[in-house]
C-alpha positions in Angstrom: 0.0 0.0 0.0 2.5 2.6 1.1 5.5 0.6 0.0 8.0 2.2 -2.3 10.2 0.1 -4.5 13.8 0.3 -3.3 16.4 1.3 -5.8 19.9 -0.3 -6.0 22.5 1.2 -3.9 25.8 2.6 -5.4 27.6 -0.6 -4.3 25.0 -2.8 -6.0 25.2 -0.6 -9.2 29.0 -0.9 -9.2 28.8 -4.7 -8.8 26.2 -5.0 -11.6 28.3 -2.8 -13.8 31.4 -4.9 -13.2 29.6 -8.1 -13.8 28.2 -6.7 -17.1 31.7 -5.7 -18.1 32.9 -9.2 -17.3 30.1 -10.5 -19.6 31.1 -8.2 -22.4 34.8 -9.2 -22.0 33.9 -12.9 -22.1 31.8 -12.3 -25.2 34.8 -10.5 -26.8 36.9 -13.6 -26.1 34.3 -15.7 -27.9 34.4 -13.4 -30.9 38.3 -13.4 -30.9 38.2 -17.2 -30.8 35.9 -17.3 -33.7 38.1 -15.0 -35.7 41.1 -17.2 -35.0 39.7 -20.4 -36.4 42.2 -22.7 -38.0 41.3 -25.6 -40.2 42.7 -28.1 -37.8 40.7 -26.9 -34.8 37.3 -25.8 -36.1 35.2 -27.9 -33.7 37.3 -26.8 -30.7 37.0 -23.1 -31.7 33.3 -23.4 -32.2 32.8 -25.2 -28.9 34.9 -22.8 -27.0 33.2 -19.8 -28.5 29.8 -21.3 -27.7 30.9 -21.7 -24.1 32.1 -18.1 -23.9 28.8 -16.8 -25.4 26.8 -18.9 -22.9 28.9 -17.7 -20.0 28.7 -14.1 -21.2 24.9 -14.5 -21.4 24.8 -15.7 -17.8 26.9 -12.8 -16.6 24.8 -10.3 -18.5 21.6 -11.8 -17.2 22.8 -11.8 -13.6 24.1 -8.2 -13.9 20.6 -7.1 -15.1 19.0 -9.1 -12.3 21.2 -7.5 -9.7 20.5 -4.0 -11.1 16.7 -4.9 -10.8 17.3 -6.3 -7.2 16.3 -9.8 -8.0 17.3 -12.3 -5.2 18.2 -15.2 -7.5 21.3 -13.6 -8.9 23.4 -13.9 -5.7 24.4 -17.5 -6.1 25.4 -17.4 -9.8 27.3 -14.2 -9.2 29.2 -15.6 -6.2 30.0 -18.8 -8.2 31.3 -16.9 -11.2 33.4 -14.7 -9.0 34.9 -17.7 -7.2 35.8 -19.1 -10.7 37.4 -15.7 -11.5 39.4 -15.7 -8.3 40.8 -19.1 -9.3 41.7 -17.8 -12.8 43.4 -14.8 -11.2 45.4 -17.2 -8.9 46.5 -19.3 -11.9 47.6 -16.1 -13.8 49.6 -14.6 -10.9 53.0 -15.5 -12.3 52.3 -15.3 -16.0 50.2 -12.1 -16.1 50.4 -10.3 -12.7 48.5 -7.2 -13.8 45.6 -9.3 -15.3 45.6 -11.4 -12.2 45.3 -8.3 -10.0 42.5 -6.8 -12.1 40.5 -10.1 -12.0 41.0 -10.5 -8.3 40.1 -7.0 -7.3 37.1 -7.0 -9.6 35.9 -10.3 -8.1 36.4 -9.0 -4.6 34.4 -5.8 -5.3 31.6 -7.7 -6.9 31.5 -10.2 -4.0 31.4 -7.4 -1.5 28.6 -5.6 -3.5 26.4 -8.7 -3.7 27.1 -10.4 -0.4 27.5 -7.5 2.0 24.9 -7.2 4.9 23.4 -4.1 3.4 22.8 -5.7 0.1 21.3 -8.8 1.9 18.9 -6.6 3.8 17.8 -4.7 0.7 17.3 -7.9 -1.3 15.4 -9.4 1.6 13.2 -6.3 1.8 12.5 -6.5 -2.0 11.7 -10.2 -1.7 9.3 -9.6 1.2 7.5 -6.8 -0.7 7.1 -9.1 -3.7 5.6 -11.9 -1.5 3.3 -9.4 0.2 2.0 -8.0 -3.1 1.1 -11.5 -4.4 -2.6 -12.4 -4.2 
C-alpha cells in the first residue's frame, strides 16, 4: 500500500556494472576465438566460442537481475566470481596485472552482492514481492 520500491545502492550498481563488463569481456573472447579459427581446430574453436557466449549471457543476465534487485542472482554471481578468483590465482606469475585486475574485480563484486546491506535490501524487496502477491 505505502510501499516504495527500493532502488539499487551505489555498491549494487557498481557490482552490476562490473559483472556486465565481465560479460562483455567474455563475449569478446568468444568473438576473438571465432576470428582465429584454424582448419585443424574448427570444432574446438566453435565449442569454446559457444561456451564463452553462454557464460557471457549468464553474466549479463545476472548483472541485469542484480540491477533490478532480484534475489536469485546472488548464487550465480558468487559462483562466477569464485571461478574468476581461481583464474586470477592461476595467472599470478604469467600475467600479474591481469591477475590483480581479475582478483580486485571479483572482490568488489562479491562485496557488492554479499554484504549485509545488500542482503537486507534484497530481503526487503523479496518480502515486498511476496506481500503483493494475491
